[in-house]
Z-matrix of the N, CA and C atoms (Angstrom, degrees):
N
C 1 1.447
C 2 1.518 1 107.65
N 3 1.307 2 115.07 1 139.25
C 4 1.457 3 120.56 2 177.44
C 5 1.525 4 109.39 3 -128.29
N 6 1.330 5 114.97 4 139.07
C 7 1.458 6 122.39 5 172.27
C 8 1.528 7 107.09 6 -122.88
N 9 1.313 8 116.92 7 128.97
C 10 1.456 9 121.31 8 167.21
C 11 1.521 10 105.02 9 -103.05
N 12 1.321 11 115.14 10 114.99
C 13 1.465 12 122.10 11 -174.32
C 14 1.516 13 108.78 12 -107.00
N 15 1.319 14 116.15 13 120.89
C 16 1.455 15 120.55 14 176.64
C 17 1.526 16 108.74 15 -118.07
N 18 1.328 17 114.64 16 125.05
C 19 1.466 18 120.13 17 175.64
C 20 1.523 19 106.52 18 -75.23
N 21 1.327 20 115.89 19 123.48
C 22 1.460 21 119.95 20 -174.21
C 23 1.525 22 111.46 21 -126.19
N 24 1.329 23 114.37 22 154.92
C 25 1.461 24 118.94 23 170.04
C 26 1.523 25 109.77 24 -96.07
N 27 1.352 26 115.65 25 -15.70
C 28 1.462 27 121.63 26 177.57
C 29 1.528 28 107.43 27 -168.56
N 30 1.343 29 116.78 28 143.83
C 31 1.469 30 120.51 29 176.97
C 32 1.521 31 109.40 30 -157.53
N 33 1.329 32 114.69 31 151.69
C 34 1.468 33 119.72 32 176.31
C 35 1.519 34 109.37 33 -150.30
N 36 1.324 35 114.50 34 159.44
C 37 1.460 36 121.30 35 176.31
C 38 1.520 37 107.43 36 -133.13
N 39 1.341 38 115.16 37 136.51
C 40 1.468 39 121.54 38 -178.26
C 41 1.518 40 110.41 39 -125.22
N 42 1.327 41 114.82 40 147.89
C 43 1.457 42 122.96 41 172.78
C 44 1.523 43 106.03 42 -127.29
N 45 1.320 44 116.96 43 129.04
C 46 1.473 45 122.09 44 -177.65
C 47 1.530 46 111.43 45 51.76
N 48 1.309 47 115.93 46 42.95
C 49 1.464 48 124.55 47 177.42
C 50 1.532 49 114.08 48 64.23
N 51 1.339 50 116.84 49 19.27
C 52 1.467 51 121.45 50 175.81
C 53 1.524 52 108.19 51 -118.31
N 54 1.320 53 115.87 52 127.77
C 55 1.458 54 120.28 53 178.92
C 56 1.525 55 108.71 54 -67.44
N 57 1.342 56 115.87 55 124.84
C 58 1.464 57 120.85 56 179.41
C 59 1.524 58 111.86 57 -108.99
N 60 1.337 59 116.55 58 -13.27
C 61 1.451 60 120.72 59 177.44
C 62 1.506 61 110.51 60 -162.45
N 63 1.336 62 116.33 61 139.24
C 64 1.464 63 119.71 62 177.83
C 65 1.512 64 110.20 63 -153.16
N 66 1.319 65 114.52 64 150.68
C 67 1.462 66 120.76 65 179.66
C 68 1.524 67 109.62 66 -140.03
N 69 1.322 68 114.36 67 165.67
C 70 1.450 69 121.35 68 168.46
C 71 1.527 70 106.67 69 -102.01
N 72 1.291 71 119.48 70 -140.19
C 73 1.460 72 123.90 71 -176.17
C 74 1.523 73 111.95 72 -51.79
N 75 1.325 74 115.75 73 128.44
C 76 1.456 75 120.13 74 178.65
C 77 1.508 76 111.81 75 161.87
N 78 1.339 77 115.32 76 -145.16
C 79 1.458 78 122.60 77 -179.47
C 80 1.513 79 110.07 78 -118.58
N 81 1.330 80 116.33 79 134.33
C 82 1.457 81 122.30 80 164.78
C 83 1.518 82 104.11 81 -100.26
N 84 1.336 83 116.74 82 123.12
C 85 1.458 84 121.32 83 -173.21
C 86 1.522 85 110.24 84 -122.27
N 87 1.339 86 115.41 85 121.53
C 88 1.460 87 120.94 86 171.42
C 89 1.519 88 106.73 87 -90.91
N 90 1.339 89 117.01 88 129.87
C 91 1.463 90 122.40 89 -175.18
C 92 1.520 91 109.80 90 -118.80
N 93 1.338 92 115.36 91 130.37
C 94 1.457 93 120.75 92 176.44
C 95 1.521 94 109.09 93 -130.79
N 96 1.328 95 115.44 94 142.48
C 97 1.457 96 122.95 95 -175.27
C 98 1.524 97 109.20 96 -119.92
N 99 1.339 98 116.43 97 142.53
C 100 1.463 99 120.95 98 171.68
C 101 1.529 100 108.48 99 -115.82
N 102 1.314 101 117.55 100 168.01
C 103 1.468 102 121.45 101 -172.77
C 104 1.520 103 114.57 102 -65.85
N 105 1.325 104 118.77 103 -19.20
C 106 1.464 105 120.36 104 179.48
C 107 1.522 106 112.57 105 -89.60
N 108 1.325 107 118.14 106 0.23
C 109 1.465 108 120.95 107 -179.31
C 110 1.522 109 112.17 108 -73.78
N 111 1.335 110 115.11 109 149.79
C 112 1.458 111 123.11 110 -177.49
C 113 1.529 112 109.12 111 -136.59
N 114 1.338 113 115.57 112 173.33
C 115 1.463 114 119.95 113 174.49
C 116 1.529 115 110.62 114 -62.39
N 117 1.317 116 117.06 115 -36.64
C 118 1.466 117 121.13 116 179.56
C 119 1.535 118 110.46 117 -62.43
N 120 1.316 119 116.43 118 -43.14
C 121 1.460 120 120.32 119 177.08
C 122 1.524 121 109.90 120 -64.68
N 123 1.323 122 116.44 121 -44.02
C 124 1.469 123 120.51 122 178.37
C 125 1.525 124 110.79 123 -57.92
N 126 1.322 125 117.38 124 -43.04
C 127 1.465 126 120.98 125 179.39
C 128 1.525 127 111.93 126 -59.87
N 129 1.325 128 116.53 127 -42.75
C 130 1.473 129 120.14 128 179.00
C 131 1.520 130 111.00 129 -65.62
N 132 1.321 131 116.34 130 -40.18
C 133 1.461 132 120.14 131 179.11
C 134 1.532 133 111.21 132 -66.55
N 135 1.322 134 116.39 133 -41.65
C 136 1.464 135 121.16 134 178.44
C 137 1.525 136 110.21 135 -62.39
N 138 1.319 137 116.47 136 -44.76
C 139 1.465 138 120.66 137 178.87
C 140 1.526 139 110.89 138 -59.23
N 141 1.319 140 116.41 139 -44.33
C 142 1.471 141 120.36 140 179.08
C 143 1.529 142 110.09 141 -63.55
N 144 1.331 143 116.76 142 -44.68
C 145 1.464 144 121.58 143 179.76
C 146 1.525 145 111.25 144 -58.83
N 147 1.305 146 116.83 145 -51.62
C 148 1.460 147 120.91 146 -174.76
C 149 1.523 148 113.05 147 -67.56
N 150 1.322 149 116.73 148 -22.54
C 151 1.456 150 120.17 149 -177.67
C 152 1.523 151 114.00 150 -104.25
N 153 1.342 152 117.23 151 1.92
C 154 1.459 153 119.97 152 176.56
C 155 1.518 154 110.08 153 -57.53
N 156 1.305 155 116.39 154 125.87
C 157 1.462 156 121.02 155 180.00
C 158 1.529 157 108.39 156 -99.95
N 159 1.326 158 115.07 157 84.45
C 160 1.467 159 118.99 158 -178.64
C 161 1.536 160 112.78 159 -126.53
N 162 1.317 161 115.76 160 17.32
C 163 1.464 162 120.21 161 171.84
C 164 1.523 163 107.77 162 -104.66
N 165 1.322 164 115.35 163 145.18
C 166 1.457 165 120.43 164 -175.73
C 167 1.519 166 112.51 165 -78.25
N 168 1.335 167 114.76 166 141.42
C 169 1.459 168 121.10 167 173.72
C 170 1.528 169 108.79 168 -88.88
N 171 1.325 170 117.02 169 -170.92
C 172 1.466 171 121.26 170 -176.58
C 173 1.531 172 112.75 171 -66.04
N 174 1.332 173 116.86 172 -17.15
C 175 1.465 174 121.08 173 178.79
C 176 1.530 175 111.91 174 -98.67
N 177 1.326 176 116.98 175 5.18
C 178 1.454 177 120.70 176 178.60
C 179 1.516 178 115.03 177 82.46
N 180 1.326 179 117.46 178 9.84
C 181 1.469 180 121.42 179 179.42
C 182 1.524 181 109.33 180 -96.49
N 183 1.316 182 116.51 181 144.66
C 184 1.465 183 120.06 182 -179.50
C 185 1.529 184 109.31 183 -79.29
N 186 1.319 185 114.63 184 85.99
C 187 1.465 186 122.32 185 -177.80
C 188 1.520 187 113.68 186 -119.49
N 189 1.336 188 117.86 187 -3.32
C 190 1.464 189 120.09 188 -172.97
C 191 1.524 190 111.51 189 -109.97
N 192 1.329 191 115.23 190 140.41
C 193 1.465 192 120.29 191 177.03
C 194 1.533 193 109.91 192 -95.43
N 195 1.312 194 115.64 193 -179.13
C 196 1.461 195 122.24 194 -175.87
C 197 1.531 196 112.25 195 -57.74
N 198 1.327 197 116.27 196 -45.26
C 199 1.463 198 120.75 197 -178.83
C 200 1.533 199 111.43 198 -63.81
N 201 1.323 200 116.98 199 -37.62
C 202 1.466 201 121.94 200 -178.73
C 203 1.514 202 112.75 201 -61.21
N 204 1.330 203 116.55 202 -27.83
C 205 1.472 204 120.28 203 -178.17
C 206 1.531 205 111.44 204 -108.95
N 207 1.339 206 115.91 205 10.45
C 208 1.469 207 121.47 206 -177.52
C 209 1.534 208 110.96 207 52.59
N 210 1.334 209 115.26 208 45.38
C 211 1.453 210 121.40 209 -175.89
C 212 1.523 211 113.51 210 -81.08
N 213 1.321 212 114.77 211 162.84
C 214 1.459 213 123.94 212 179.82
C 215 1.528 214 109.78 213 -104.12
N 216 1.321 215 115.35 214 166.41
C 217 1.466 216 122.29 215 174.86
C 218 1.521 217 109.93 216 -126.59
N 219 1.324 218 116.03 217 137.44
C 220 1.460 219 122.63 218 168.42
C 221 1.520 220 105.15 219 -121.79
N 222 1.330 221 117.12 220 114.16
C 223 1.465 222 122.83 221 -174.67
C 224 1.522 223 109.22 222 -111.28
N 225 1.338 224 115.35 223 124.53
C 226 1.465 225 121.88 224 -174.40
C 227 1.524 226 109.38 225 -129.57
N 228 1.321 227 117.02 226 131.30
C 229 1.468 228 120.41 227 177.28
C 230 1.526 229 109.39 228 -75.34
N 231 1.346 230 115.73 229 140.28
C 232 1.461 231 119.82 230 177.78
C 233 1.518 232 110.34 231 -153.31
N 234 1.334 233 115.52 232 91.83
C 235 1.458 234 120.78 233 -177.29
C 236 1.531 235 112.59 234 -64.12
N 237 1.322 236 117.89 235 -20.33
C 238 1.461 237 120.38 236 -175.98
C 239 1.531 238 113.17 237 -68.20
N 240 1.324 239 118.50 238 -8.30
C 241 1.465 240 120.40 239 175.44
C 242 1.521 241 111.17 240 -65.35
N 243 1.328 242 117.30 241 -18.76
C 244 1.467 243 121.61 242 177.04
C 245 1.522 244 112.01 243 -97.27
N 246 1.323 245 117.87 244 21.22
C 247 1.464 246 121.22 245 177.85
C 248 1.525 247 109.87 246 -63.16
N 249 1.313 248 115.32 247 137.69
C 250 1.457 249 122.48 248 175.75
C 251 1.527 250 106.79 249 -110.05
N 252 1.318 251 115.69 250 112.94
C 253 1.471 252 121.25 251 -175.47
C 254 1.526 253 112.21 252 -111.16
N 255 1.323 254 117.09 253 18.76
C 256 1.468 255 119.78 254 -176.84
C 257 1.516 256 113.11 255 -68.45
N 258 1.321 257 118.18 256 -34.13
C 259 1.466 258 121.08 257 -177.13
C 260 1.519 259 110.02 258 -115.13
N 261 1.307 260 115.94 259 131.13
C 262 1.452 261 120.42 260 176.98
C 263 1.512 262 113.03 261 67.35
N 264 1.320 263 115.09 262 -165.05
C 265 1.461 264 121.16 263 -177.35
C 266 1.514 265 113.19 264 -112.84
N 267 1.314 266 116.52 265 -4.95
C 268 1.466 267 120.06 266 177.67
C 269 1.523 268 108.34 267 -103.28
N 270 1.331 269 117.39 268 118.43
C 271 1.473 270 119.59 269 -178.44
C 272 1.523 271 112.25 270 -62.08
N 273 1.320 272 114.45 271 145.72
C 274 1.456 273 121.53 272 172.78
C 275 1.527 274 107.53 273 -101.72
N 276 1.320 275 115.80 274 142.55
C 277 1.465 276 119.47 275 -179.10
C 278 1.527 277 111.60 276 -117.18
N 279 1.333 278 117.00 277 25.13
C 280 1.465 279 120.71 278 -178.21
C 281 1.524 280 112.12 279 -65.48
N 282 1.332 281 117.69 280 -19.93
C 283 1.464 282 120.57 281 -179.98
C 284 1.530 283 113.08 282 -84.22
N 285 1.313 284 117.12 283 -11.42
C 286 1.468 285 120.54 284 177.93
C 287 1.528 286 108.95 285 -71.67
N 288 1.320 287 116.32 286 147.93
C 289 1.463 288 121.34 287 -179.43
C 290 1.515 289 112.16 288 -67.18
N 291 1.325 290 115.43 289 152.09
C 292 1.466 291 118.05 290 176.54
C 293 1.524 292 108.80 291 -61.88
N 294 1.330 293 116.78 292 149.12
C 295 1.469 294 120.19 293 -172.28
C 296 1.533 295 114.95 294 -56.53
N 297 1.331 296 118.81 295 -36.91
C 298 1.469 297 120.03 296 -179.24
C 299 1.525 298 111.12 297 -65.18
N 300 1.331 299 116.80 298 -47.51
C 301 1.464 300 120.65 299 177.94
C 302 1.522 301 110.40 300 -64.18
N 303 1.323 302 116.18 301 -44.98
C 304 1.466 303 120.19 302 -177.96
C 305 1.527 304 110.99 303 -60.23
N 306 1.320 305 117.15 304 -45.22
C 307 1.467 306 120.06 305 -179.74
C 308 1.526 307 111.00 306 -64.50
N 309 1.319 308 116.64 307 -42.68
C 310 1.466 309 120.96 308 179.36
C 311 1.523 310 110.90 309 -59.61
N 312 1.326 311 116.88 310 -48.11
C 313 1.465 312 119.86 311 -178.10
C 314 1.527 313 111.89 312 -72.42
N 315 1.313 314 117.59 313 -34.44
C 316 1.469 315 121.37 314 175.33
C 317 1.530 316 109.91 315 -60.50
N 318 1.319 317 116.95 316 -48.05
C 319 1.468 318 120.97 317 179.03
C 320 1.522 319 111.32 318 -65.40
N 321 1.325 320 117.15 319 -33.66
C 322 1.461 321 121.51 320 176.76
C 323 1.533 322 110.05 321 -64.62
N 324 1.329 323 117.03 322 -44.10
C 325 1.473 324 121.10 323 178.67
C 326 1.528 325 109.70 324 -58.48
N 327 1.318 326 116.88 325 -45.30
C 328 1.469 327 120.87 326 179.49
C 329 1.525 328 110.47 327 -62.07
N 330 1.318 329 116.15 328 -47.01
C 331 1.466 330 121.27 329 -178.59
C 332 1.533 331 111.69 330 -60.66
N 333 1.311 332 116.47 331 -45.84
C 334 1.469 333 120.08 332 -178.54
C 335 1.527 334 111.48 333 -68.56
N 336 1.316 335 117.25 334 -40.27
C 337 1.469 336 120.29 335 178.05
C 338 1.521 337 110.76 336 -63.98
N 339 1.338 338 116.82 337 -35.12
C 340 1.471 339 121.26 338 -179.96
C 341 1.518 340 112.40 339 -64.45
N 342 1.305 341 117.85 340 -19.45
C 343 1.469 342 121.80 341 177.09
C 344 1.527 343 111.62 342 -74.42
N 345 1.338 344 116.53 343 -17.22
C 346 1.464 345 120.83 344 -174.19
C 347 1.519 346 114.26 345 -120.28
N 348 1.320 347 116.67 346 -18.45
C 349 1.465 348 121.93 347 -176.15
C 350 1.521 349 107.72 348 -123.89
N 351 1.332 350 116.58 349 131.15
C 352 1.468 351 119.52 350 -173.97
C 353 1.522 352 113.25 351 -70.03
N 354 1.337 353 118.54 352 -34.85
C 355 1.458 354 120.31 353 -179.48
C 356 1.522 355 109.65 354 -119.48
N 357 1.339 356 116.13 355 103.09
C 358 1.460 357 122.04 356 176.08
C 359 1.528 358 107.19 357 -118.06
N 360 1.327 359 115.32 358 110.06
C 361 1.463 360 121.22 359 176.71
C 362 1.524 361 107.85 360 -99.01
N 363 1.338 362 115.92 361 165.34
C 364 1.457 363 118.53 362 -176.97
C 365 1.513 364 111.62 363 -150.36
N 366 1.323 365 113.64 364 161.80
C 367 1.452 366 121.18 365 172.41
C 368 1.517 367 109.13 366 -86.78
N 369 1.328 368 116.46 367 -167.58
C 370 1.459 369 122.72 368 178.55
C 371 1.522 370 107.09 369 -112.98
N 372 1.322 371 116.50 370 117.36
C 373 1.462 372 120.90 371 -176.91
C 374 1.528 373 110.63 372 -56.93
N 375 1.319 374 115.77 373 129.55
C 376 1.458 375 121.59 374 176.12
C 377 1.516 376 115.76 375 80.58
N 378 1.319 377 117.59 376 -5.08
C 379 1.467 378 120.86 377 -178.01
C 380 1.525 379 110.40 378 -86.16
N 381 1.321 380 115.50 379 158.07
C 382 1.456 381 121.10 380 169.15
C 383 1.529 382 105.69 381 -80.01
N 384 1.323 383 116.58 382 121.43
C 385 1.459 384 120.88 383 -173.52
C 386 1.520 385 111.16 384 -124.21
N 387 1.314 386 115.64 385 150.82
C 388 1.452 387 122.88 386 170.56
C 389 1.523 388 106.97 387 -109.40
N 390 1.324 389 115.36 388 126.45
C 391 1.459 390 120.90 389 -177.28
C 392 1.525 391 108.49 390 -114.67
N 393 1.324 392 115.48 391 127.57
C 394 1.460 393 122.14 392 174.64
C 395 1.520 394 107.92 393 -116.77
N 396 1.338 395 115.85 394 137.32
C 397 1.454 396 117.91 395 177.93
C 398 1.512 397 110.52 396 -155.29
N 399 1.304 398 113.81 397 154.61
C 400 1.457 399 121.23 398 169.71
C 401 1.516 400 105.08 399 -111.74
N 402 1.334 401 115.18 400 103.96
C 403 1.459 402 122.12 401 -178.16
C 404 1.517 403 107.25 402 -77.79
N 405 1.318 404 116.38 403 112.25
C 406 1.459 405 122.17 404 -174.45
C 407 1.521 406 109.90 405 -84.02
N 408 1.296 407 116.25 406 112.32
C 409 1.454 408 121.36 407 178.71
C 410 1.520 409 112.02 408 139.47
N 411 1.302 410 120.06 409 -67.06
C 412 1.464 411 127.73 410 -9.26
C 413 1.525 412 111.27 411 -66.30
N 414 1.319 413 114.43 412 151.34
C 415 1.457 414 120.86 413 -178.05
C 416 1.520 415 108.15 414 -139.44
N 417 1.330 416 116.61 415 112.86
C 418 1.459 417 122.59 416 -178.81
C 419 1.521 418 109.05 417 -133.76
N 420 1.337 419 116.19 418 132.90
C 421 1.462 420 123.18 419 -179.72
C 422 1.518 421 108.67 420 -126.24
N 423 1.332 422 117.29 421 137.96
C 424 1.453 423 122.17 422 173.22
C 425 1.524 424 108.33 423 -103.92
N 426 1.330 425 115.92 424 120.11
C 427 1.451 426 121.59 425 174.36
C 428 1.531 427 106.95 426 -104.90
N 429 1.311 428 116.69 427 122.55
C 430 1.465 429 122.71 428 -177.31
C 431 1.522 430 107.77 429 -123.50
N 432 1.322 431 116.66 430 122.64
C 433 1.465 432 120.60 431 -177.75
C 434 1.528 433 111.94 432 -60.90
N 435 1.319 434 118.66 433 -26.28
C 436 1.457 435 120.36 434 177.28
C 437 1.526 436 111.00 435 -62.94
N 438 1.323 437 117.31 436 -27.79
C 439 1.460 438 121.23 437 178.29
C 440 1.528 439 112.43 438 -94.68
N 441 1.321 440 116.53 439 -32.12
C 442 1.466 441 121.14 440 -173.23
C 443 1.524 442 113.05 441 -90.35
N 444 1.323 443 117.53 442 -36.90
C 445 1.456 444 121.12 443 -168.68
C 446 1.519 445 115.19 444 -109.71
N 447 1.270 446 118.90 445 -20.09
C 448 1.464 447 119.24 446 -170.59
C 449 1.501 448 112.31 447 -110.07
């Protein structure tokens, strides 16, 4: 499982030119699933996400997590994070999770995050989406379950 976490001051996602999810200060998170992912892995990734201390405190140090700043989440599925570009110029996506597993775990991530964060917006699984964001910092973190969970 991979999460690309961007600290944002504002973000939104649209499908067919209609906004389906938007947030103010918080994290915009791209989520990708592979076939070896499980609920246990998802739980570890969610815990890491929710406890990331990448918001500045009164001294300008990144000591605050999402809850400390009453931040929002925008969670968007993106299977292309598992692109394999080692051969040729056309990425292979054979490492991405099958759609049924990916959708199940994506929805699980949203559900579990909603237990801890008051505003959790989301994209539409499998849809072509337009994502707008103001990356505050900029600040972007890659969370990879191969490094965090295994």
